[in-house]
VOKEPA-24778 format. One line per 10 residues: their letters; for each residue y negated, x, z negated of C-alpha. Coordinates in steps of 0.2 Angstrom, whole numbers, plus 2048, in hexadecimal, padded with zeros to 3 digits. Layout:
residues N
a = Y,X,Z; ...
***
This chain:
residues 281
mnraqlmdap = E5B,253,E57; E49,259,E53; E3E,255,E44; E35,246,E4C; E46,23E,E51; E4D,241,E40; E3E,238,E38; E40,229,E44; E53,228,E41; E58,219,E36
vgllplprpl = E62,21C,E26; E6E,20D,E27; E75,20E,E15; E78,1FB,E15; E83,1F2,E14; E8C,1FC,E07; E9E,200,E0C; EA5,1FD,DFA; E9E,1FA,DE8; E96,20A,DE2
mtaevldaaf = E97,212,DD1; E86,216,DC8; E86,228,DCE; E89,222,DDF; E7B,216,DDE; E6F,223,DD9; E75,22F,DE7; E73,221,DF4; E62,21D,DED; E5D,22F,DEF
rlfragifrc = E63,230,E01; E58,221,E04; E4A,228,DFB; E4B,238,E04; E4B,22F,E15; E3D,224,E11; E31,22E,E06; E25,233,E13; E25,222,E1B; E21,21A,E0B
lpysglavlv = E14,227,E05; E05,21E,E0B; E0B,20E,E02; E10,216,DF2; E01,222,DF2; DF5,213,DF3; E00,209,DE6; DFE,217,DD9; DEC,219,DDD; DE9,207,DDA
ielpklyatf = DF3,208,DC9; DE9,217,DC4; DD8,210,DC8; DD4,209,DB7; DD9,21A,DAF; DCF,224,DBC; DC0,218,DBA; DC1,21B,DA7; DC3,22E,DA9; DB6,232,DB6
faasyaspgg = DA9,224,DB8; DA8,21A,DA7; DA3,227,D9B; D91,221,D9B; D97,20F,D97; DA2,213,D89; DA0,207,D7A; D9A,20E,D69; DAC,20B,D63; DB3,217,D70
giyvfphvei = DB9,20A,D7C; DB6,20B,D8E; DB5,1F9,D92; DA6,1F1,D8A; DAA,1DF,D8D; DB9,1D7,D84; DC9,1D5,D8E; DC2,1DF,D9D; DD0,1EC,D9C; DDE,1DE,D9C
vsylvvflfi = DD5,1D6,DAB; DD4,1E7,DB4; DE7,1EA,DB3; DEB,1D8,DB8; DE0,1DB,DC8; DEA,1EC,DCA; DFA,1E2,DC9; DF5,1D6,DD6; DF1,1E4,DE2; E00,1EE,DE0
vpllgaitlr = E0C,1DF,DE3; E0B,1DF,DF6; E0B,1F2,DF6; E1C,1F2,DEC; E22,1E5,DF8; E1D,1F0,E08; E26,1FF,E00; E36,1F4,DFC; E36,1ED,E0E; E34,1FE,E16
ldalargvrp = E42,205,E0C; E4D,1F6,E0E; E4B,1F7,E21; E4F,20A,E21; E5F,206,E16; E64,1F9,E23; E62,205,E32; E53,1FB,E39; E43,203,E3F; E35,1FF,E33
rfrteiftam = E26,1F6,E3A; E15,1F7,E32; E0E,1E7,E38; E1E,1DE,E32; E1D,1E5,E21; E0B,1E2,E1E; E0D,1D0,E25; E1C,1CC,E1A; E14,1D4,E0B; E04,1CA,E0D
krwpaavfat = E0C,1BA,E11; E17,1BB,E02; E0A,1C2,DF6; E07,1B2,DEB; E1A,1B0,DE8; E1D,1C3,DE6; E11,1C3,DD7; E1D,1B7,DCE; E2D,1C1,DD3; E25,1D2,DCF
afalgfpatl = E1F,1CB,DBE; E31,1C5,DBA; E39,1D5,DC0; E2D,1E1,DB7; E25,1D6,DA9; E30,1DC,D9B; E2E,1EF,D9E; E1C,1EC,DA1; E1A,1E3,D91; E22,1F1,D87
wwlrpalmns = E17,1FE,D8F; E08,1F3,D8B; E0E,1F2,D79; E12,205,D78; E03,20A,D6E; E06,1FD,D61; E19,202,D60; E15,215,D5F; E09,211,D50; E16,207,D47
mptealmfva = E25,213,D48; E28,226,D4B; E2A,22C,D5D; E3D,230,D5A; E41,21F,D53; E37,217,D62; E41,221,D6F; E51,21C,D66; E4C,20A,D66; E46,20A,D78
vpvlwptalf = E58,20C,D80; E5E,1FB,D79; E4D,1F2,D7B; E4C,1F7,D8E; E5E,1EF,D91; E57,1DE,D96; E4D,1E7,DA4; E5E,1E8,DAD; E5F,1D5,DAD; E4E,1D2,DB6
vlampafwsd = E4A,1E1,DC0; E55,1DC,DCF; E4A,1CD,DD2; E3E,1D9,DDC; E4B,1DF,DEA; E52,1CD,DEA; E41,1C6,DEE; E3D,1D3,DFC; E4E,1D7,E03; E56,1C6,E04
rlnpfaagvq = E45,1BC,E06; E49,1B1,DF7; E3C,1A7,DEE; E37,1AD,DDC; E42,1A1,DD3; E51,1A4,DDD; E4E,1B7,DDC; E4D,1B6,DC9; E5D,1AC,DC8; E66,1B8,DD4
avrlamrqsw = E60,1C7,DCA; E66,1C0,DBA; E77,1BA,DC1; E7B,1CA,DC9; E76,1D4,DB9; E7F,1CA,DAC; E90,1D2,DB0; E89,1E3,DB5; E7A,1E6,DAA; E81,1F6,DA3
rlfgailatl = E83,1FE,DB4; E71,1F8,DB9; E6A,1FF,DA8; E73,210,DAB; E6B,211,DBC; E5A,20C,DB6; E5B,218,DA7; E60,226,DB2; E52,222,DBE; E45,221,DB0
tmvmvfivls = E4C,231,DA9; E49,23B,DB9; E38,234,DBB; E33,238,DA9; E39,24A,DAC; E2B,24C,DB8; E1E,243,DAD; E23,24E,D9F; E21,25D,DAA; E0F,257,DAF
aviigmmstl = E0B,255,D9C; E11,267,D99; E06,26D,DA7; DF7,263,DA0; DFA,26A,D8F; DFB,27C,D95; DEA,279,D9E; DE2,271,D8F; DE7,281,D85; DE1,28D,D92
fgradlflia = DD1,285,D96; DCC,27D,D86; DC1,26D,D84; DB4,274,D90; DBE,26F,D9F; DC4,25E,D9A; DBE,257,DAB; DC8,264,DB4; DD8,260,DA9; DD5,24D,DAC
tvasmlylvi = DD4,250,DBF; DE4,25A,DC0; DED,24D,DB4; DE8,23F,DC0; DED,248,DCF; DFE,24D,DC8; E01,23B,DC3; DFC,234,DD4; E08,240,DDD; E16,23D,DD1
gafgvpfvla = E13,22A,DD2; E12,22B,DE5; E24,232,DE6; E2B,229,DD7; E27,217,DDC; E31,218,DEC; E40,220,DE3; E40,212,DD6; E3F,205,DE3; E4D,20E,DED
vlivayqnsk = E58,20D,DDD; E55,1FB,DDB; E59,1F7,DED; E6A,200,DED; E6E,1F9,DDB; E6A,1E7,DE1; E75,1E9,DF1; E83,1F1,DE6; E82,1E3,DDA; E83,1D6,DE8
lrdqvrrgvs = E92,1DF,DEF; E9B,1E0,DDE; E98,1CE,DDB; E9F,1C9,DEC; EAE,1D4,DE8; EB1,1CB,DD7; EB0,1BA,DDF; EBB,1BF,DEE; EAD,1BC,DFB; EAC,1C7,E0A
a = E9C,1CF,E0D
***
């Protein structure tokens, strides 16, 4: 089999043969990620670029519009509105990535037109499902500056583990919405119902995933710190450029991996629930 045939071959991880342990979920997710990374790269690269647009604008284009107090956004609440607009635009992109990975996992050949049509058709409902799934961690990330000012970094890292626990209750709403074509309310109910008895497994998978992604982010921060020491303040523009490129590359690869973990974790949670209730798959 040549390389072109290997790229076109479907993965076929689903349905799962049996309930998986946490390490097996991560292994299956990595195999799905490895098979679909280059196919998802256009979607994920565009999604990360959209996420980085406010930061890129603030870094490279808004210096002359900075307010006297040091803020980039002159008008009140413009920053909040900009991130809300970014959220609206990344929702269909996350949906397209999820649909492509789900098709690969089921052994179905991905179809670009079908993915785009489905993502655009379900865009309004997907906004609510994505907000339900990612609203809690996004809120914590938004409050991060205030939390870092209120307590030491070590205490914040210690508190972050139990605080992130509720994320496991909601985050499966995204694969439930896209993979099973549920409406936002049904996807939320399904996510909470599946996670209630397995929250510790889901949290372990989420924590391991975030840890792996954070390793690359910390590595980027180390590289940026070394560059700032070597080049000094005279090359802040170059350092900001390299930093943005590093975060774009890491995000373009990290987003499909996180979604692959969610897809496998969701299917594994459904299978465990069926086994518990004695229902055949």
